[in-house]
N, C-alpha and C positions, 0 to 999 in steps of 0.2 A: 409535443411529447410529454406525457405526464407521469408515466410509470417507468422505473429504471431497475435493471438488474445489475447489482454490484457484486464485486468479489475482491477479497484481500488475501494475499498469499506471500509468505516468507519462503523464497525459493532456494535459499542457502547457496546462492551463486551457481545453481544448476547441479549441485551435488546430491545424489541419492543417498539416503540413510535408512537402514532397516533395523538397526540395533545400536545400543549405546557404544559398543566397541568400535563401531564404524567411525566415531569421532577420532579415534586414534589411528585406525587402519586407513582412513581416507584423508588424514591430515595433509599429506603431500599434495592432494588435489586442490588445496587452497593456494598452492604456490605455482603450479605448472599446469599447462593445458593437457587435456587427455580426451580421447574419443568418446568415452562413456558420458562425459559431461554434455557433449553436443547431442548425443542420442537422448539423454534425459531431458534436455531443453526442448527437443522436438516433441517429446511426449507431453511436456508442460504446455507447449504451444497448442497442441490438440485439445487439451483440457480447457484452455482459456477461451475457446470459441463459444459464442452465444451470449456474452454479457455486454453491457453497455459501457461500463467504466470499471477498470481494474486497478487496484493499488498493489504494488509489489515492494517487498523489502529484501535486503541482502542480494541486490542485483549488482553485477559487475558492469561498469560503464565502458569497458574496453581496456584490457591490460594483458600482461603476459599470461596470467592464469586462465583467461577466457579466450586466448588466441586473438586478442585485440578486437573482440566482437562486443559491441554494446548490446548487452542482453535484453534491455528494454526494447530497443529497435528491432532486434532479431525476433523477439516474441510477438511484437506488433505485426511484423511481416508474416510470420508463420500463422498467426490467428486471424489476420485480416482486419487489423485496426488501423484506420488512416492517421490517427494522431498518437504520438508517444512523447513522453518526457522523462528525463533522468535528472536526479539531484545528487551530485557527488558530495558525500559527507566525510569520507576519509580516503585520502589519496596517498598510497605508498609507492611513489615513483612509478616505475613500469610494472611493479609486482601485482598491485591490486587497486581497484577504484570502487570502494564500497558505496552503494547508491540506493536511494529509493527510486521507484519508477511508477509511471501511470500510463495506462493504455486507454484510449477512448474512441468510441464510434462517433462522438459528438464533438464538434469543434469548440475548443475552449476560448474564453474571452480574455483571461488574464491568468498569469502564473506568478506566485510569490514563493521564494525560498526562505526558510527560517532555519538558522542554526540554533539548536536547542541548548538551554543552559547546561552546565556541567563540563566534563572533559570533552575535548573536540571529538567529533565523529558521529554525533547523533543529529538528525534533522527532521523537519516536517516540510512538506510541500503543499501549498494551498492553491487549488485550481478552481477558478470561477467560470461558471457557465451562465450566459445571459438568459433571462426569462422575460416573458411579456408583462411581468409585474414591476418592472423598473428596479429590480434588485436581483442579485445573482443567487444561484444555487451553487454552493461551495463544497468541494471535496478536499479534505486534508488527509494526505498519506503520511504516515509517521512510523518511526521506529525508536522506541525509548530505551534508556539505559537499563542495566541490571540492578544497580544499587538503589536502595530506598532514598538516600539523600538526593541523588540526582533525579530520581523519578518524581519526588515531591516538587522540585523546581520546574521540571519539564511539564508536569501535569498542570501546575499553576499557569505556566506559559500558554498551554493549550486552552485552558479555560478562558483566558483573555482573548485568544483568537476566536473561539466559539461564540463569545458574546458579541462579536462584530457582525454576526450573520443571523438572520431569521431562519434560513434554510441551509443547514450544513451537515455533512457527514464526516466523522473522524474514523478512519480505519487504518489498521496496521497491526504491527507486533508491539503490544504495550509492555511485554515482559512482566506482566502482573495480571492476576485473575480475580475471581469473585471474592476471594478472601482478603484482598488488599483494601485496607481502610483508606489508603491514599487514593486509589482509583475510585472507590465509592464516593468519597468526599468530593472529588473533582467532578464526577458525573452529576452529583446533586447540585454543586455550585453552578455548573453550566446548564443545568436543566435537560440533560441528555437522556435518551432512552436506548434500549437495545441490549443491555447487559444480560446475558443468558448463561447461567452456570452450567447448563447441559451441553453447551457448544464447546467441547474439549478438542484441542488442536495439537497438543504436544505431550509426549513425542508421537510422531506420526504412526509408528508401528504399534503403539499401545497408548492411545490418548488418555491422559489423566489430568491434564491442566489446561485451563482456557486462557492462554496468553494472548491470543489474537482476537480482536473485536471489531465490530462495525457498530458505531454509536451515532445516533441521529438526533437532531433537534426536534422538539415536540410538535412542530408544525408539519413534520413529515410522517406519513403513515407507513408502518411496517406491515407488509402483507405476508412475508415468509422469510425464514432464515434457517440455514442448515450448514453443517460441516460436510464437505465433499471427501469421500473416502478414497483419496488418491495419494498413496505414500510415495511421492516423487522427491520429497525434501524431508527435513526433520520436523517440519510443521505440516499440518493439513490446512487447506484453504477454507474460508468461510464465504458463503454467498448470502445475499439479502436482496429481496425485492421491496422497493419503497415507492411511494406515490407522493408527488408534490401536492400542495394544497389545492382544493377545488378552484378551477379557473386559472391556475398557473401552469404554463407550459414553457419548455425550453425553446430558445430561439437561437438561430445561427448568428454569430456576431458579424458585424460589417467586415468587409475585406480589409485586411491589414490591421485588424484590431487585436490580434493575438500578441500578447506581451512575451517575447522570447528573451529569457534572461541570459542564455548562453547559446552557442552554436549547437543546434540539434534539439533545443528545447521547444516543445509545442510544434513539432515538425510532422508533416505528413510522411507516413512510412512509405 
């Protein structure tokens, strides 16, 4: 397998937003379960079909507000992905379990969780997929902080991660766009490609800012990238088709080689 369809999506814990005042009107939905969330999640599940690897942000890993449903697992089952992973970055007792997630049609070989610098609650998850080149293809799903000071430290941390791989994709909610000098400096330092100022994702009802990105190492070829116009969250998803270097193909890892860091991580749905 040489060509991959990728997607990154901040799903806002399954809460639909269509205007700024929804942040106030729907604030209670961040605390207690409701039927509209589950209907919206089912719509998101239908959207997610047809990709190879998906990175998710603002996923709930199973708490009161999500009716104790791990949303990454639920979406994997709805969209037909055999492998799913959740990384819990902020746990508020039974009230909320803020997570990153990854869905994959390809069996991963290893998974590493990273707690990003700054105040607790932000993380990155690196998932490696074995190739016939004796080096992995890596996907890093991330969600950065809002403040510039924390973003600087977190981007420096991600640059160090990216430098460990010849073939890597960093995708997620960076909370900063083309106008960010910090983001541009990090992209230059890591030698990444894929920053596109026209791919605006926020707010979903009137996209004006490109806060979500899929960035790739120079050895990966970008064939297409676009924003999907499905306003099921306050962000819109971005898809990208990439190709591995000539002669490099993904391989299934040996049985038992999946590195599960916690119960449910790298699990068949």
